[in-house]
N, C-alpha and C positions, 0 to 999 in steps of 0.2 A: 335806221330801220325805216322803211318805207310804208305808205298805206297798203301797197300790193303785198308786202311781207307780212302784215299783220291780219289781212282779211283771210277768212276761211271759207267763205261761199263762193258761189259763182258770180261772175261778172253779169251775166244776162238779166238777173233778178234785178240789180241796179238799174239797167237800161230800161227794162219793163216799167218799173216804177218811175222813171224819168219821162217816159213817153206819156203815161198816164197822167202825169201831174202837167206836163206841157199841154196836154189835150184840154184838161179843165181850165188851165191858165188861158188858153186861146178862147175857150167858150165864155169865160168871166170878161176877158179883155174886150169882146165884141158887145158887152153890154148886156148880154143875156145870161142867164144861168142863177139869178137871185135865189132859186130854191135849193142852190148848192151850199148857201151861206149860213152856217150853223147860228141860230139864234133869230135870223131875220125870217126864216121859213115859219118858225113856230111862234112867232111874235103875234100880238093881237093886231087887228086892223088899224088901230089908233096909233099904235107903235110904228108900225110900217109906214103909215102917212107921214111921219117926222123925218123920213129919210127919202133921199133921192135914189131910187133903186139902180139906176144906169151908173151914177157915180160910185155907188157901192160896189157894183160889179166890177167896175174898171179899178178902183183902188185894190180891192181883194185879188183881182187878177194880176195886177202889176206886182203887188207884193209875192204872189206865188210864183211869177215869172222869174223873179230875181232869186228866188230859192232854187228853181228850176236850173239857172244858171250856175249857182254855186255847187249843187249836186253834179252837174254836167262837168264842171272843172274837176271836182274831186275824182270823178270816174275817169276822165280824160288823162289826168296827170297822177294817178295813183302811184304809178312806178316811179315818180320824180319826187313827190310831196313827202316829207317827213310825217310821222304819226303825229308829232306835236302840231302840226297844222289843223288837225281836227279842233283844237281848241279855238283857233281863228276863225274857222268856218263855223263853229257853234256860236260863237259871239256875234257873227255877221248875221246869222239867222235869227238870234234873239233880238238884235237891234231892228232887223226888218220887221218882224211881228210886231214890236213896240211901236215902231213907225206907222205901220198899217192901223193899229188900234187908236193911234193920235189922230190919223188922217180921217178914219171912218167915224170918228166922233165930232170931227170940226167940219171939214169941208163936205161930207156927204150929208149932213143934216140940212133940211129945208129953211 
């Protein structure tokens, strides 16, 4: 059974989500959009001063771009990939998020 056999919804929803995430990723990769990062926007001035906002945006954008690539691969090859590949993609996304958290708390601090 492939991913396409197990999906019940329309493909266009996935592509719209992919385009929105890609746009957010590009904004963050440009070094802007710190207000989009959860926790940074609501942090106190003293806490925000501990982080380099440009690096924070770029690390978050890079991690989000990797997730966009993984979702895009699933959408493109859904007629080929088996359903069990969802586990692989899920693990890769979790590893990406863990890597982002580590990088955000190490190289992004001043």
